[in-house]
NUGUDO-939896 format. One record per residue: x, y, z of N, C-alpha, C in turn; residue number from 1. Coordinates in Angstrom, 2 decimals, always signed. Layout:
residues N
PT     n.u     n.v     n.w    ca.u    ca.v    ca.w     c.u     c.v     c.w   n
PT       X       Y       Z       X       Y       Z       X       Y       Z NUM
...
//
This chain:
residues 218
PT     n.u     n.v     n.w    ca.u    ca.v    ca.w     c.u     c.v     c.w   n
PT   +0.84   -1.20   +0.00   +0.00   +0.00   +0.00   +0.88   +1.25   +0.00   1
PT   +0.27   +2.46   -0.12   +1.08   +3.65   -0.28   +2.02   +3.92   +0.89   2
PT   +3.18   +4.42   +0.56   +4.11   +4.92   +1.56   +4.41   +6.37   +1.19   3
PT   +4.09   +7.31   +2.09   +4.24   +8.72   +1.78   +5.57   +9.27   +2.29   4
PT   +6.15  +10.11   +1.48   +7.39  +10.78   +1.86   +7.29  +12.22   +1.41   5
PT   +6.92  +13.10   +2.36   +6.78  +14.50   +2.01   +5.67  +14.76   +1.02   6
PT   +4.63  +13.93   +1.01   +3.51  +14.15   +0.12   +3.58  +13.36   -1.17   7
PT   +4.70  +12.73   -1.47   +4.81  +11.94   -2.69   +4.77  +10.46   -2.35   8
PT   +4.13   +9.68   -3.21   +3.98   +8.26   -2.97   +5.18   +7.52   -3.55   9
PT   +5.83   +6.72   -2.72   +7.03   +6.01   -3.15   +6.71   +4.60   -3.65  10
PT   +5.72   +3.94   -3.05   +5.44   +2.57   -3.43   +3.99   +2.24   -3.17  11
PT   +3.38   +1.53   -4.13   +2.01   +1.06   -3.98   +1.95   -0.36   -4.52  12
PT   +1.30   -1.26   -3.78   +1.06   -2.60   -4.28   -0.27   -2.61   -5.01  13
PT   -0.21   -2.53   -6.34   -1.43   -2.50   -7.14   -1.92   -3.92   -7.37  14
PT   -2.31   -4.59   -6.28   -2.75   -5.98   -6.37   -4.27   -6.05   -6.35  15
PT   -4.80   -7.28   -6.33   -6.25   -7.44   -6.36   -6.94   -6.81   -5.18  16
PT   -6.37   -6.92   -3.99   -6.99   -6.33   -2.81   -7.05   -4.81   -2.93  17
PT   -5.98   -4.20   -3.46   -5.98   -2.75   -3.61   -7.11   -2.30   -4.53  18
PT   -7.23   -2.95   -5.71   -8.22   -2.49   -6.68   -9.64   -2.79   -6.23  19
PT   -9.85   -3.91   -5.56  -11.19   -4.20   -5.07  -11.61   -3.15   -4.03  20
PT  -10.70   -2.79   -3.16  -10.99   -1.75   -2.17  -11.22   -0.41   -2.85  21
PT  -10.44   -0.14   -3.91  -10.57   +1.13   -4.63  -11.97   +1.29   -5.21  22
PT  -12.48   +0.26   -5.89  -13.80   +0.36   -6.51  -14.93   +0.15   -5.52  23
PT  -14.75   -0.78   -4.60  -15.81   -1.07   -3.65  -16.01   +0.09   -2.68  24
PT  -14.97   +0.88   -2.49  -15.04   +1.97   -1.53  -15.61   +3.25   -2.08  25
PT  -16.01   +3.26   -3.34  -16.62   +4.45   -3.91  -17.87   +4.05   -4.69  26
PT  -18.81   +4.97   -4.77  -20.05   +4.70   -5.46  -19.83   +4.74   -6.97  27
PT  -20.66   +4.02   -7.69  -20.62   +4.09   -9.15  -20.99   +5.51   -9.58  28
PT  -20.39   +5.95  -10.68  -20.60   +7.33  -11.14  -21.49   +7.38  -12.37  29
PT  -22.45   +6.49  -12.47  -23.35   +6.51  -13.60  -22.63   +6.11  -14.88  30
PT  -23.11   +6.61  -15.99  -22.56   +6.25  -17.29  -21.33   +7.11  -17.56  31
PT  -20.19   +6.48  -17.62  -18.96   +7.21  -17.90  -18.75   +7.32  -19.41  32
PT  -18.00   +8.33  -19.80  -17.66   +8.52  -21.20  -16.39   +7.73  -21.53  33
PT  -16.22   +7.30  -22.79  -14.99   +6.61  -23.16  -13.80   +7.56  -23.08  34
PT  -12.63   +6.99  -22.97  -11.41   +7.78  -22.91  -11.24   +8.59  -24.19  35
PT  -10.91   +9.87  -24.04  -10.84  +10.77  -25.20   -9.84  +10.27  -26.24  36
PT   -8.71   +9.72  -25.79   -7.70   +9.26  -26.75   -8.19   +8.05  -27.53  37
PT   -8.99   +7.19  -26.91   -9.55   +6.05  -27.62  -10.45   +6.53  -28.76  38
PT  -11.31   +7.47  -28.48  -12.21   +8.00  -29.50  -11.41   +8.61  -30.65  39
PT  -10.38   +9.37  -30.31   -9.60  +10.05  -31.33   -8.79   +9.10  -32.20  40
PT   -8.23   +8.05  -31.59   -7.30   +7.18  -32.31   -7.96   +5.98  -32.97  41
PT   -9.12   +5.57  -32.48   -9.72   +4.31  -32.93  -11.01   +4.54  -33.72  42
PT  -11.54   +5.76  -33.67  -12.82   +6.02  -34.29  -12.87   +5.73  -35.78  43
PT  -11.72   +5.76  -36.46  -11.72   +5.53  -37.90  -11.39   +4.09  -38.28  44
PT  -11.21   +3.20  -37.30  -10.89   +1.81  -37.59  -12.15   +0.99  -37.83  45
PT  -12.06   +0.03  -38.74  -13.18   -0.88  -38.97  -13.30   -1.82  -37.76  46
PT  -14.50   -2.09  -37.29  -14.66   -2.97  -36.12  -14.12   -4.37  -36.37  47
PT  -13.57   -4.94  -35.33  -13.07   -6.30  -35.35  -13.09   -6.85  -33.94  48
PT  -12.03   -7.54  -33.56  -11.91   -8.03  -32.19  -11.01   -7.09  -31.40  49
PT  -11.37   -6.86  -30.15  -10.62   -5.92  -29.32  -10.39   -6.49  -27.94  50
PT   -9.25   -6.16  -27.37   -8.93   -6.44  -25.97   -8.81   -5.11  -25.24  51
PT   -9.66   -4.92  -24.24   -9.57   -3.75  -23.37   -8.89   -4.21  -22.08  52
PT   -7.60   -3.93  -21.96   -6.78   -4.43  -20.87   -6.78   -3.44  -19.71  53
PT   -7.33   -3.87  -18.57   -7.51   -2.97  -17.45   -8.74   -2.11  -17.69  54
PT   -9.87   -2.75  -17.93  -11.06   -2.06  -18.42  -11.77   -1.23  -17.36  55
PT  -11.47   -1.45  -16.07  -12.17   -0.70  -15.03  -13.66   -0.95  -15.09  56
PT  -14.44   +0.11  -15.03  -15.89   -0.01  -15.04  -16.48   -0.10  -16.44  57
PT  -15.62   -0.25  -17.46  -16.08   -0.67  -18.77  -16.52   +0.38  -19.75  58
PT  -16.25   +1.66  -19.51  -16.72   +2.69  -20.44  -16.14   +2.51  -21.84  59
PT  -14.84   +2.17  -21.92  -14.22   +1.99  -23.24  -14.74   +0.73  -23.92  60
PT  -14.89   -0.36  -23.15  -15.39   -1.61  -23.72  -16.81   -1.41  -24.27  61
PT  -17.64   -0.72  -23.54  -19.01   -0.48  -23.98  -19.03   +0.39  -25.23  62
PT  -18.18   +1.40  -25.28  -18.12   +2.26  -26.46  -17.70   +1.47  -27.69  63
PT  -16.70   +0.62  -27.53  -16.25   -0.21  -28.65  -17.36   -1.15  -29.11  64
PT  -18.01   -1.81  -28.15  -19.07   -2.75  -28.51  -20.23   -2.04  -29.21  65
PT  -20.53   -0.83  -28.79  -21.62   -0.09  -29.42  -21.29   +0.29  -30.86  66
PT  -20.01   +0.25  -31.22  -19.57   +0.55  -32.58  -19.30   -0.71  -33.38  67
PT  -19.65   -1.88  -32.83  -19.56   -3.11  -33.59  -18.39   -4.00  -33.27  68
PT  -17.53   -3.60  -32.33  -16.39   -4.43  -31.95  -16.84   -5.59  -31.07  69
PT  -16.15   -6.71  -31.18  -16.29   -7.83  -30.25  -15.18   -7.68  -29.23  70
PT  -15.52   -7.44  -27.96  -14.55   -6.98  -26.96  -14.34   -8.03  -25.87  71
PT  -13.08   -8.25  -25.53  -12.71   -8.97  -24.31  -12.23   -7.92  -23.32  72
PT  -12.99   -7.75  -22.24  -12.70   -6.70  -21.25  -12.13   -7.36  -20.00  73
PT  -10.90   -6.99  -19.64  -10.18   -7.66  -18.56   -9.85   -6.67  -17.46  74
PT  -10.12   -7.07  -16.22   -9.73   -6.26  -15.08   -9.57   -7.18  -13.87  75
PT   -8.87   -6.66  -12.87   -8.60   -7.44  -11.66   -9.69   -7.29  -10.61  76
PT  -10.49   -6.25  -10.71  -11.48   -5.93   -9.67  -12.85   -6.45  -10.06  77
PT  -13.41   -7.35   -9.25  -14.74   -7.91   -9.53  -15.82   -6.83   -9.50  78
PT  -15.69   -5.86   -8.60  -16.68   -4.79   -8.51  -16.72   -3.96   -9.79  79
PT  -15.55   -3.64  -10.33  -15.49   -2.87  -11.57  -16.13   -3.64  -12.72  80
PT  -15.83   -4.93  -12.81  -16.40   -5.75  -13.88  -17.92   -5.84  -13.76  81
PT  -18.41   -5.99  -12.54  -19.86   -6.06  -12.34  -20.53   -4.78  -12.81  82
PT  -19.94   -3.64  -12.47  -20.52   -2.37  -12.90  -20.47   -2.22  -14.41  83
PT  -19.38   -2.66  -15.01  -19.29   -2.60  -16.47  -20.33   -3.48  -17.13  84
PT  -20.51   -4.68  -16.61  -21.52   -5.59  -17.17  -22.92   -5.01  -17.05  85
PT  -23.22   -4.41  -15.90  -24.54   -3.80  -15.70  -24.76   -2.64  -16.67  86
PT  -23.73   -1.84  -16.87  -23.82   -0.73  -17.82  -24.13   -1.26  -19.21  87
PT  -23.44   -2.30  -19.64  -23.67   -2.86  -20.97  -25.07   -3.44  -21.09  88
PT  -25.51   -4.15  -20.07  -26.84   -4.76  -20.11  -27.94   -3.71  -20.17  89
PT  -27.71   -2.57  -19.55  -28.69   -1.49  -19.60  -28.85   -0.92  -21.00  90
PT  -27.83   -1.10  -21.83  -27.88   -0.59  -23.20  -28.48   -1.60  -24.17  91
PT  -28.71   -2.82  -23.70  -29.37   -3.81  -24.53  -28.44   -4.92  -24.98  92
PT  -29.05   -5.98  -25.47  -28.30   -7.18  -25.85  -27.33   -6.93  -27.00  93
PT  -27.65   -5.99  -27.89  -26.77   -5.73  -29.03  -25.39   -5.29  -28.56  94
PT  -25.33   -4.60  -27.42  -24.05   -4.18  -26.85  -23.53   -5.24  -25.88  95
PT  -24.37   -5.69  -24.97  -23.93   -6.61  -23.92  -23.38   -7.91  -24.48  96
PT  -24.00   -8.42  -25.54  -23.57   -9.71  -26.09  -22.25   -9.63  -26.84  97
PT  -21.75   -8.44  -27.07  -20.48   -8.26  -27.77  -19.29   -8.21  -26.81  98
PT  -19.53   -8.26  -25.50  -18.46   -8.10  -24.53  -18.33   -9.35  -23.67  99
PT  -17.11   -9.86  -23.57  -16.77  -10.93  -22.63  -16.00  -10.30  -21.49 100
PT  -16.52  -10.41  -20.27  -15.88   -9.82  -19.09  -15.01  -10.87  -18.42 101
PT  -13.75  -10.56  -18.21  -12.79  -11.52  -17.67  -12.08  -10.91  -16.47 102
PT  -12.12  -11.61  -15.33  -11.36  -11.18  -14.17   -9.99  -11.85  -14.22 103
PT   -8.94  -11.05  -14.34   -7.60  -11.61  -14.47   -6.57  -10.53  -14.17 104
PT   -5.37  -10.98  -13.83   -4.22  -10.11  -13.59   -3.44  -10.00  -14.89 105
PT   -3.32   -8.79  -15.43   -2.66   -8.60  -16.71   -1.19   -9.01  -16.70 106
PT   -0.59   -9.06  -15.53   +0.83   -9.42  -15.46   +1.05  -10.91  -15.67 107
PT   -0.01  -11.71  -15.56   +0.13  -13.16  -15.71   -0.85  -13.76  -16.71 108
PT   -1.92  -13.05  -17.06   -2.97  -13.59  -17.90   -2.50  -13.73  -19.34 109
PT   -2.83  -14.84  -19.98   -2.52  -15.07  -21.38   -3.80  -15.02  -22.19 110
PT   -3.93  -14.08  -23.11   -5.17  -13.96  -23.88   -5.38  -15.18  -24.78 111
PT   -6.64  -15.52  -25.05   -6.93  -16.64  -25.94   -6.82  -16.24  -27.40 112
PT   -6.76  -17.23  -28.27   -6.84  -16.98  -29.70   -5.54  -16.55  -30.33 113
PT   -5.65  -16.08  -31.57   -4.48  -15.74  -32.38   -4.18  -14.25  -32.42 114
PT   -4.78  -13.50  -31.55   -4.51  -12.07  -31.51   -5.74  -11.25  -31.81 115
PT   -5.70   -9.99  -31.37   -6.81   -9.06  -31.51   -6.49   -8.01  -32.56 116
PT   -7.54   -7.53  -33.23   -7.36   -6.43  -34.18   -7.01   -5.13  -33.48 117
PT   -7.43   -5.03  -32.22   -7.12   -3.85  -31.40   -6.84   -4.29  -29.98 118
PT   -5.74   -3.82  -29.42   -5.47   -3.97  -28.00   -5.29   -2.57  -27.43 119
PT   -6.12   -2.22  -26.46   -6.02   -0.90  -25.86   -5.91   -1.03  -24.35 120
PT   -5.19   -0.11  -23.76   -5.00   -0.09  -22.31   -4.82   +1.36  -21.90 121
PT   -5.62   +1.79  -20.92   -5.61   +3.19  -20.51   -5.38   +3.31  -19.01 122
PT   -4.31   +3.99  -18.66   -4.02   +4.34  -17.26   -3.92   +3.11  -16.35 123
PT   -3.30   +2.06  -16.86   -3.16   +0.85  -16.06   -2.04   +1.04  -15.04 124
PT   -2.34   +0.72  -13.78   -1.35   +0.74  -12.71   -0.98   -0.72  -12.44 125
PT   +0.13   -1.15  -12.99   +0.49   -2.56  -12.95   +1.63   -2.80  -11.98 126
PT   +1.70   -4.04  -11.47   +2.84   -4.43  -10.65   +4.05   -4.75  -11.52 127
PT   +3.85   -4.90  -12.81   +4.94   -5.17  -13.74   +5.57   -3.86  -14.22 128
PT   +6.76   -3.94  -14.77   +7.40   -2.76  -15.34   +6.66   -2.34  -16.61 129
PT   +6.87   -1.09  -17.01   +6.23   -0.59  -18.22   +6.62   -1.43  -19.43 130
PT   +7.90   -1.73  -19.57   +8.36   -2.51  -20.72   +7.73   -3.88  -20.76 131
PT   +7.63   -4.52  -19.61   +7.03   -5.85  -19.55   +5.57   -5.81  -19.94 132
PT   +4.84   -4.84  -19.43   +3.42   -4.74  -19.73   +3.19   -4.47  -21.22 133
PT   +3.95   -3.54  -21.80   +3.78   -3.21  -23.21   +4.10   -4.42  -24.09 134
PT   +5.14   -5.15  -23.74   +5.48   -6.35  -24.53   +4.37   -7.39  -24.45 135
PT   +3.78   -7.57  -23.28   +2.69   -8.54  -23.15   +1.47   -8.10  -23.96 136
PT   +1.16   -6.83  -23.92   +0.04   -6.32  -24.70   +0.33   -6.44  -26.19 137
PT   +1.55   -6.09  -26.59   +1.91   -6.15  -28.00   +1.81   -7.57  -28.55 138
PT   +2.16   -8.56  -27.73   +2.10   -9.95  -28.17   +0.67  -10.40  -28.42 139
PT   -0.31   -9.64  -27.94   -1.72  -10.00  -28.10   -2.34   -9.40  -29.36 140
PT   -1.57   -8.63  -30.11   -2.08   -7.95  -31.30   -1.86   -8.82  -32.53 141
PT   -2.88   -8.96  -33.35   -2.79   -9.72  -34.58   -2.00   -8.92  -35.63 142
PT   -1.44   -9.59  -36.63   -0.80   -8.87  -37.74   -1.77   -7.86  -38.35 143
PT   -1.26   -6.67  -38.65   -2.03   -5.53  -39.14   -2.93   -4.92  -38.06 144
PT   -2.84   -5.42  -36.83   -3.64   -4.88  -35.74   -3.02   -3.65  -35.11 145
PT   -3.80   -3.03  -34.22   -3.41   -1.77  -33.60   -3.23   -1.94  -32.10 146
PT   -2.18   -1.32  -31.58   -1.93   -1.23  -30.14   -2.07   +0.22  -29.72 147
PT   -2.91   +0.48  -28.71   -3.07   +1.82  -28.17   -2.88   +1.75  -26.66 148
PT   -1.84   +2.41  -26.16   -1.56   +2.43  -24.73   -1.46   +3.89  -24.28 149
PT   -2.20   +4.22  -23.23   -2.20   +5.58  -22.68   -1.85   +5.49  -21.21 150
PT   -0.94   +6.35  -20.77   -0.55   +6.37  -19.37   -0.44   +7.79  -18.85 151
PT   -0.28   +7.91  -17.54   -0.07   +9.21  -16.91   +1.38   +9.64  -17.15 152
PT   +1.57  +10.76  -17.80   +2.92  +11.30  -18.00   +3.48  +11.76  -16.65 153
PT   +4.81  +11.65  -16.45   +5.38  +12.09  -15.17   +5.08  +13.54  -14.81 154
PT   +4.82  +14.38  -15.81   +4.50  +15.78  -15.53   +3.02  +16.02  -15.26 155
PT   +2.21  +14.96  -15.32   +0.77  +15.10  -15.11   +0.49  +15.38  -13.64 156
PT   -0.29  +16.42  -13.32   -0.61  +16.69  -11.91   -1.52  +15.61  -11.35 157
PT   -1.36  +15.34  -10.07   -2.23  +14.37   -9.40   -3.50  +15.07   -8.96 158
PT   -4.65  +14.49   -9.35   -5.94  +15.07   -9.03   -6.66  +14.24   -7.98 159
PT   -7.54  +14.83   -7.20   -8.32  +14.07   -6.24   -9.12  +12.97   -6.94 160
PT   -9.17  +11.81   -6.33   -9.91  +10.70   -6.90   -9.07   +9.74   -7.70 161
PT   -7.86  +10.17   -8.11   -6.97   +9.27   -8.81   -6.32   +8.30   -7.83 162
PT   -5.94   +7.10   -8.32   -5.13   +6.23   -7.47   -3.80   +6.92   -7.15 163
PT   -3.14   +6.53   -6.07   -1.87   +7.14   -5.71   -0.85   +7.01   -6.84 164
PT   +0.04   +7.98   -6.92   +1.07   +7.96   -7.94   +2.30   +7.26   -7.42 165
PT   +2.84   +6.40   -8.24   +4.09   +5.73   -7.96   +4.82   +5.58   -9.27 166
PT   +6.05   +5.10   -9.22   +6.83   +4.97  -10.44   +6.11   +4.10  -11.46 167
PT   +5.39   +3.07  -10.98   +4.69   +2.16  -11.89   +3.55   +2.85  -12.63 168
PT   +3.07   +3.96  -12.12   +1.89   +4.62  -12.68   +2.25   +5.79  -13.57 169
PT   +3.52   +6.08  -13.77   +3.95   +7.20  -14.58   +4.85   +6.69  -15.71 170
PT   +4.66   +7.25  -16.91   +5.39   +6.71  -18.06   +5.42   +7.76  -19.17 171
PT   +6.42   +7.69  -20.02   +6.47   +8.51  -21.22   +6.17   +7.64  -22.43 172
PT   +5.77   +8.27  -23.51   +5.50   +7.52  -24.74   +6.76   +6.85  -25.26 173
PT   +7.90   +7.51  -25.07   +9.16   +6.93  -25.53   +9.48   +5.65  -24.77 174
PT   +9.19   +5.63  -23.47   +9.41   +4.42  -22.69   +8.50   +3.29  -23.16 175
PT   +7.27   +3.62  -23.48   +6.35   +2.59  -23.96   +6.78   +2.07  -25.33 176
PT   +7.19   +2.96  -26.23   +7.60   +2.55  -27.57   +8.84   +1.67  -27.53 177
PT   +9.68   +1.87  -26.52  +10.90   +1.07  -26.40  +10.60   -0.39  -26.14 178
PT   +9.38   -0.70  -25.69   +9.00   -2.07  -25.44   +8.58   -2.83  -26.68 179
PT   +8.52   -2.15  -27.83   +8.10   -2.79  -29.07   +9.29   -3.30  -29.86 180
PT   +9.07   -4.34  -30.63  +10.13   -4.91  -31.47  +10.16   -4.27  -32.85 181
PT  +10.98   -4.82  -33.76  +11.15   -4.23  -35.09   +9.96   -4.46  -36.02 182
PT   +9.00   -5.28  -35.62   +7.86   -5.56  -36.50   +6.69   -4.62  -36.22 183
PT   +7.00   -3.43  -35.75   +5.97   -2.46  -35.43   +6.23   -1.12  -36.12 184
PT   +5.16   -0.48  -36.57   +5.20   +0.90  -37.05   +4.57   +1.79  -35.99 185
PT   +5.36   +2.68  -35.43   +4.84   +3.60  -34.41   +4.20   +4.78  -35.12 186
PT   +2.91   +4.94  -34.91   +2.14   +6.00  -35.57   +2.00   +7.24  -34.71 187
PT   +1.89   +7.05  -33.41   +1.78   +8.16  -32.46   +2.62   +7.81  -31.25 188
PT   +3.46   +8.73  -30.82   +4.22   +8.56  -29.58   +4.53   +9.95  -29.04 189
PT   +3.74  +10.40  -28.11   +3.94  +11.74  -27.60   +3.10  +12.03  -26.38 190
PT   +3.15  +13.29  -25.96   +2.43  +13.75  -24.79   +1.27  +14.63  -25.23 191
PT   +0.09  +14.35  -24.70   -1.10  +15.12  -25.06   -1.82  +15.56  -23.79 192
PT   -2.47  +16.69  -23.90   -3.29  +17.18  -22.80   -4.76  +16.87  -23.09 193
PT   -5.55  +16.77  -22.04   -6.98  +16.55  -22.18   -7.67  +17.12  -20.95 194
PT   -8.95  +17.36  -21.10   -9.76  +17.71  -19.94   -9.83  +16.51  -19.03 195
PT   -9.43  +16.67  -17.77   -9.41  +15.53  -16.87  -10.81  +15.01  -16.58 196
PT  -11.84  +15.80  -16.86  -13.21  +15.31  -16.68  -13.52  +14.19  -17.65 197
PT  -12.72  +14.06  -18.74  -12.93  +13.00  -19.70  -12.07  +11.79  -19.45 198
PT  -11.46  +11.71  -18.29  -10.61  +10.58  -17.95  -11.32   +9.55  -17.12 199
PT  -10.57   +8.61  -16.56  -11.20   +7.49  -15.89  -11.75   +7.81  -14.50 200
PT  -11.44   +8.99  -13.96  -11.84   +9.29  -12.58  -12.80  +10.47  -12.47 201
PT  -13.08  +11.14  -13.58  -14.13  +12.13  -13.61  -13.86  +13.40  -12.84 202
PT  -12.61  +13.72  -12.51  -12.32  +14.94  -11.78  -12.13  +16.09  -12.76 203
PT  -12.00  +17.31  -12.23  -11.81  +18.46  -13.09  -10.35  +18.73  -13.36 204
PT  -10.08  +19.79  -14.10   -8.71  +20.18  -14.38   -8.22  +19.62  -15.71 205
PT   -6.91  +19.78  -15.93   -6.26  +19.32  -17.15   -5.21  +18.28  -16.82 206
PT   -5.16  +17.24  -17.63   -4.18  +16.18  -17.42   -3.25  +16.08  -18.62 207
PT   -2.05  +15.54  -18.37   -1.06  +15.30  -19.42   -0.83  +13.79  -19.51 208
PT   -1.07  +13.26  -20.70   -1.00  +11.83  -20.91   +0.08  +11.46  -21.91 209
PT   +0.67  +10.29  -21.70   +1.57   +9.69  -22.67   +0.75   +8.77  -23.56 210
PT   +0.84   +8.95  -24.88   +0.00   +8.22  -25.82   +0.88   +7.49  -26.82 211
PT   +0.67   +6.19  -26.94   +1.36   +5.35  -27.93   +0.33   +4.64  -28.79 212
PT   +0.41   +4.83  -30.08   -0.38   +4.06  -31.04   +0.58   +3.45  -32.04 213
PT   +0.47   +2.15  -32.25   +1.37   +1.46  -33.17   +0.59   +0.40  -33.93 214
PT   +1.09   +0.06  -35.11   +0.46   -0.97  -35.95   +1.47   -2.11  -36.16 215
PT   +1.00   -3.32  -35.93   +1.86   -4.48  -36.14   +1.93   -4.80  -37.62 216
PT   +3.13   -4.97  -38.11   +3.32   -5.26  -39.52   +2.86   -6.69  -39.83 217
PT   +2.37   -6.93  -41.07   +1.93   -8.27  -41.42   +3.09   -9.26  -41.49 218
//
């Protein structure tokens, strides 16, 4: 759990107990909007199969499913998955039946099948290193598929309601891109700002995010 040193968090165990307490300890916030970077980067792609890694309460998975994607939504917190499933069911079978909800730890879980047309992950706080997580996600992308990873940039201010900041929760796009092999075309790798109200925690202000979008070569 967090260890504070002069107001900064040095270490957090982002394990199952932490995330279950995180979601179970706060009320659901109604229908959340999808992550702004997902809408911007994926809106022009033809629907296919998608992996939403670290899906939280499912706003991104639901958005993808509503656009015709077949989504595997993975998270460690049972409470978050339940809320995501309820949100999808409220929108009807056309959306709910397109999403498979999976409780699993991304640091050890092996996705099924031959790869996804899209693998996306937003603001994941993992116990694994950034390079390890990106490589695992990249291995789940099918040839010609897209990888989209968004993280909190080290210069991003910490807002109320966010999980504690630790080294594992901060990353640059260059660090994420370094985890890819030579069979990738990096299309976007940089720092972008967004209204923090459009992020995963619904607080106000402006956030700075590290954004990586890459395409796996055939």
